[in-house]
C-alpha positions, 0 to 999 in steps of 0.5 A, spaced: 711 910 691 710 916 696 715 915 702 711 912 708 712 915 715 710 910 720 712 915 726 705 919 725 701 912 726 699 909 732 704 904 735 703 897 738 703 897 746 706 891 749 706 888 756 712 883 757 712 878 751 705 880 749 703 885 744 696 888 741 693 891 735 687 894 733 684 895 726 678 898 723 677 898 716 671 900 712 667 895 708 666 896 701 659 898 699 655 894 693 655 887 691 661 883 689 662 883 682 658 877 678 655 875 685 648 876 688 651 877 695 654 884 698 661 885 700 658 885 707 654 878 706 661 875 703 665 877 709 659 875 714 660 868 710 667 868 711 667 869 718 661 864 720 665 859 716 671 860 720 667 860 727 664 854 725 670 850 724 673 853 731 666 850 734 667 843 731 674 842 733 677 843 726 683 847 725 682 854 723 687 859 719 688 863 725 690 857 729 696 855 725 700 861 727 702 859 734 704 866 737 696 868 737 694 869 744 687 872 742 684 874 735 677 877 734 673 880 728 667 884 729 662 887 724 660 894 726 654 897 723 655 904 720 649 908 718 648 909 711 654 905 709 656 897 709 659 898 716 666 897 719 670 891 720 674 891 727 680 886 728 683 886 735 689 881 737 694 879 742 700 876 740 707 874 741 713 879 739 713 885 735 707 887 730 711 888 724 713 880 725 706 878 726 703 881 720 709 878 716 708 871 719 700 872 717 702 874 710 707 869 709 703 863 712 696 865 711 696 869 704 689 866 701 686 866 708 687 874 710 685 876 703 678 872 703 677 877 709 680 883 708 678 883 700 671 885 702 674 892 705 676 898 701 683 899 699 685 893 701 692 891 697 692 884 698 697 880 702 703 878 697 706 885 697 708 886 704 710 893 704 703 895 701 700 891 706 704 894 712 702 901 710 694 899 709 695 896 716 698 902 719 693 907 716 687 903 719 690 902 726 687 905 732 690 907 738 689 902 744 688 906 751 687 900 755 691 893 754 691 887 759 694 880 758 693 875 763 699 872 761 704 877 760 711 873 761 709 867 757 709 866 750 703 862 747 707 855 746 709 856 753 701 857 755 700 851 751 705 847 754 702 849 761 695 847 759 698 840 757 701 840 764 694 842 768 690 837 764 695 831 764 696 833 772 688 832 772 688 826 769 693 823 773 690 825 779 683 822 777 686 815 775 691 814 781 685 817 786 680 812 783 685 806 783 689 807 790 684 806 796 689 806 802 695 809 805 698 802 805 697 802 797 700 809 796 706 807 800 707 801 796 706 804 789 710 811 791 716 809 786 711 807 781 707 814 782 713 818 782 716 815 775 709 816 772 709 823 774 716 825 772 714 822 765 708 827 765 712 833 767 717 830 761 712 830 756 711 837 756 718 839 757 717 844 763 723 847 767 722 853 771 729 857 772 731 860 778 728 867 779 733 872 778 733 878 783 729 884 780 734 889 777 733 897 777 730 900 771 735 900 765 735 905 759 735 902 752 743 901 750 746 900 757 749 893 757 744 888 760 747 884 766 748 877 764 752 871 767 759 870 765 760 868 758 762 860 757 767 860 752 769 853 753 762 852 750 761 857 744 764 854 738 770 858 734 769 864 730 763 867 734 766 871 739 772 872 735 776 870 729 783 870 727 785 872 720 784 865 716 787 865 710 782 860 707 775 857 708 771 852 706 763 851 707 760 844 705 753 843 705 751 836 707 744 831 706 744 826 712 742 819 709 744 815 715 743 819 721 746 813 725 752 813 721 752 821 721 752 821 729 758 816 729 762 821 725 760 826 729 762 823 735 769 821 732 770 828 731 768 830 738 773 825 741 779 829 737 777 836 739 783 841 738 787 836 734 782 836 728 780 843 729 774 843 733 775 848 738 771 853 742 772 861 744 776 859 750 782 856 745 782 862 741 783 866 747 789 861 749 792 860 743 791 866 738 798 869 738 801 863 737 803 858 731 798 852 735 792 855 732 792 854 725 785 851 723 778 851 726 772 847 724 764 849 725 758 844 725 751 847 724 744 844 722 738 847 718 731 846 721 730 840 717 737 837 719 735 837 726 728 833 724 732 828 720 736 827 726 730 825 730 728 831 734 720 831 734 717 837 731 713 840 737 720 840 741 723 845 736 717 849 736 721 854 740 726 856 735 724 862 731 720 862 725 725 865 720 729 859 722 724 854 721 721 856 715 728 857 711 730 863 707 727 861 700 720 861 703 722 868 706 725 871 700 720 876 699 721 879 706 729 879 704 727 882 697 730 876 693 725 877 688 725 877 680 733 876 678 734 875 686 729 869 687 731 863 690 729 859 683 735 863 680 740 862 686 746 858 684 747 851 687 742 848 691 742 852 697 734 853 696 733 845 697 730 842 704 734 836 704 740 840 706 741 838 713 748 840 715 753 845 714 761 844 716 765 850 715 773 849 715 778 855 716 785 854 716 791 859 716 796 855 711 795 850 706 789 848 702 782 848 705 781 842 701 786 838 704 783 840 711 776 838 708 779 831 706 782 830 713 776 832 717 772 826 713 778 821 714 777 823 722 769 822 721 771 815 718 775 813 724 781 814 721 779 810 714 781 813 707 774 816 705 776 815 698 775 819 692 768 821 694 767 828 697 762 825 702 762 826 709 760 819 713 753 818 713 751 824 708 752 826 701 755 833 699 750 837 696 754 844 695 760 847 697 764 854 697 771 856 698 773 863 699 780 866 700 783 872 703 785 878 699 791 882 702 794 888 698 801 889 697 803 894 701 809 896 697 804 898 691 803 905 690 796 908 692 795 910 684 798 904 682 794 899 687 787 901 684 789 897 678 793 892 681 788 890 686 783 888 681 788 883 678 791 880 684 789 873 687 783 873 691 785 870 698 780 870 704 780 874 710 776 879 714 779 884 720 783 889 721 790 890 725 790 882 727 796 879 729 801 875 725 800 868 727 807 864 726 807 859 721 801 862 717 806 866 713 813 864 712 816 871 712 813 872 719 818 876 724 819 871 730 821 874 737 826 871 741 821 867 745 820 863 738 813 866 738 811 871 732 811 879 733 804 882 732 804 885 725 799 890 723 796 887 716 790 889 713 785 885 709 780 887 703 774 885 700 773 885 692 771 893 692 778 894 695 775 897 702 778 894 708 774 889 711 772 887 718 771 894 720 765 896 725 764 889 728 760 890 735 764 889 741 761 884 746 760 885 753 764 880 757 768 877 750 774 880 753 777 877 759 780 882 764 777 888 760 773 893 764 766 895 762 765 899 756 760 904 754 760 901 747 759 894 749 753 890 747 749 885 751 752 878 749 745 875 748 744 879 742 749 874 739 749 868 743 743 864 746 742 863 753 744 870 755 741 877 756 740 881 750 740 889 751 732 889 753 734 884 759 731 878 755 733 871 754 732 868 747 731 861 749 723 861 749 722 865 755 721 863 763 718 856 762 723 852 757 724 844 757 731 842 760 733 839 754 731 845 749 735 849 753 741 845 753 740 844 745 740 852 745 744 854 750 751 858 748 749 857 741 747 862 735 743 863 729 748 863 723 746 866 716 750 864 710 749 868 703 753 868 697 754 875 694 756 877 687 760 883 686 760 887 680 767 889 680 767 892 673 761 897 675 764 899 681 771 900 678 767 905 673 764 909 679 771 909 682 773 914 676 767 919 679 771 922 685 769 920 691 762 916 689 765 910 691 767 912 698 760 915 699 756 909 697 760 905 702 761 910 707 768 909 708 774 912 705 777 906 701 784 908 702 784 907 710 777 905 712 776 911 716 769 914 716 766 919 712 763 922 718 769 924 721 774 929 719 780 928 723 785 922 721 783 916 725 788 911 728 786 903 727 785 903 734 779 908 734 777 907 727 770 905 730 770 910 735 765 915 732 757 916 731 753 921 726 751 926 731 755 931 727 752 929 720 745 929 722 743 931 714 747 926 711 752 931 708 758 928 709 756 920 710 750 919 705 744 916 709 744 911 703 751 909 704 752 902 706 756 903 713 750 908 715 745 903 713 748 897 717 749 901 723 746 908 724 750 908 731 744 910 735 741 907 741 736 903 737 741 900 733 744 896 739 738 891 738 740 890 730 747 888 730 750 882 727 757 879 728 760 878 721 765 873 718 765 875 711 770 871 706 771 873 699 771 868 693 773 868 686 770 863 681 773 865 674 770 872 672 765 872 678 767 874 685 764 877 691 763 875 698 761 869 702 757 873 707 757 869 714 754 872 720 751 870 727 745 873 731 740 871 736 734 873 733 734 872 725 728 876 724 730 883 728 737 882 726 739 880 720 732 880 716 731 887 719 737 890 717 736 887 710 729 889 709 728 895 713 734 899 714 738 897 707 732 896 702 727 902 704 727 909 703 724 910 710 730 910 714 730 913 721 725 918 719 729 920 713 725 919 706 729 917 700 728 913 694 735 911 695 737 904 697 744 901 700 748 899 694 752 893 697 746 889 699 742 889 693 735 886 692 732 892 688 733 900 688 739 904 686 744 908 690 743 916 690 748 921 692 745 928 693 752 930 690 751 926 684 744 927 681 744 920 677 742 914 680 748 908 680 747 901 678 747 896 683 753 893 685 751 886 688 747 880 686 745 875 691 746 868 689 745 864 695 742 864 702 742 859 708 740 860 715 743 854 720 743 853 727 750 853 731 749 849 737 754 849 743 761 847 742 765 841 745 766 844 752 766 840 758 765 845 764 765 842 771 760 846 774 754 843 777 749 845 772 753 842 766 753 836 770 745 836 769 745 836 762 751 835 757 752 840 751 748 840 745 753 837 739 755 832 744 747 830 744 746 830 737 752 826 736 749 821 741 755 822 745 756 818 752 757 822 758 763 818 761 759 813 765 757 809 760 750 812 759 748 816 753 748 824 754 741 826 756 741 833 753 734 832 749 728 829 752 728 821 752 725 819 745 727 825 742 733 822 738 731 816 734 735 811 730 
């Protein structure tokens, strides 16, 4: 396919949270094959049918997409032709995501409409559909939105409040005749009205003072990070030697909550720690393990959260990655029906991630299950209380022996044991390594250790610097707003990702300080990569870094570990030093736009028999514009920031080949996706003392049904939202 340059076409205008699009597409001439109707007549019948359903109150295809504020189809007469179809719409979010949701949710319905127009490619091939949309988009000169600061779900909730309030006034006005009666029933009236407000779950946060205009890329002003409420491994991660991922199905919600309460009550002793613990204990022997708990969309439903209550969560999270496989390039050999294990199933509800410095992670998992049982022996079953274990994955760190010479290391590395890890220059933890050097104070002295992924490159390089994540450190121009990764904080554009201006107190409590976590298992073709190693610099150019030390190909001068990320590609505008198709450049082109698409990576190598690769984990606040965007747009497309090529990122997979201008022949793909799963990581088990946190307890506490310390149930969800 010829490279497609989107830049030459009109762009969608945006006011606040609302965007617009207008398309004009020519209607086919002549009659429909095998019918007496013309294409225009068939189109008129389709639109009339939808309109009639709307008029009588029946659900229509468009009403299923709750991000649509307004949509209109108009047939325009054109002399001598069948006419044109005008489509115009206002909607929440970005235009490309809008049409992706259209294509995913309403494939047959939009085909019924636009199949009557010339050149329409169908909705199943999104790349071709998107090109068709852009080629027929026209520039909108004037764009108005009545509610630019509100998303459509918020508008619907406000409308429900307005209608309910009107009914409330009508009922109470007809029943109460005198002032004495009103005074006598004041308490009942207050209860009724509060119940009405709670039914639409609205809360207007305090209005923040206006901030001066800020260029993209400047860190957004945000509240201080609440480290005691952010689960471990998000803001930072020690060099865990092993990690296990255990995917559970909830069979008995009440028993599961009981087990979760037991774990929460143990806190640090069982490894349920927060970012605050990491800051306090990172250099000592006391932090040797960590526990993370996350939930799928179906898991939150299984715990009894009402579906309408969770509508504010991203569509990508609600649908799951199996349904969005086409967007991510998981087709053919990478399709969900070819995935290993059971991660495409809807009945996976919970992910428990266990990380440890020493010992066997299987022993730690057994201890977690015993603690959830209240100290009872779980027996031989690997199941968690109230749950069935559906799938598990275990990873180990790779640490190359520094005494092996560079030439010898290339061969010895691939035969070396696979042990989990990520990160460069992490401090040694006393107790994690029997050979650690101890200081006179009894603590270990920091020693630089380098950890690797199966291809032999240093891992953990290129992590984003998060604004406010390092207490005591001044502002950094490279820091990225915390709201890009943690819910409840400002992102680089100054937006809060928790549903906008009007949200329910319980919904904010569920999401605040949480993050969306993506898990995927990537099989790496080490043999093919070893073959590429024999072709000089080809392997380095495929990744974009030097295998020997992790430094970027874009930088000529040697780099120290402390400054290994202090560079950009301004001196390599043509991709001659570091190819445009290289993994490091595709994932982070190091420009202003890339600040909106960063992710926090927590990858872990694995080895099962002759299969090896990475258990990829990342955290982000917007799955669609971060993880999905990187995967589908920058890594898999030939159109990369205005540079057009058929080359693809060789370390992501999903079709295409890596092509180096210095090597005419395309190289085979080096990776293959074996599993994917997206989960929601709620806030941690912190106990903040500030008044706002007294109002609402943390999300995991509420999901566990934990009490508030005064004998009452913790109310971080609306009354009745949790059943069982």
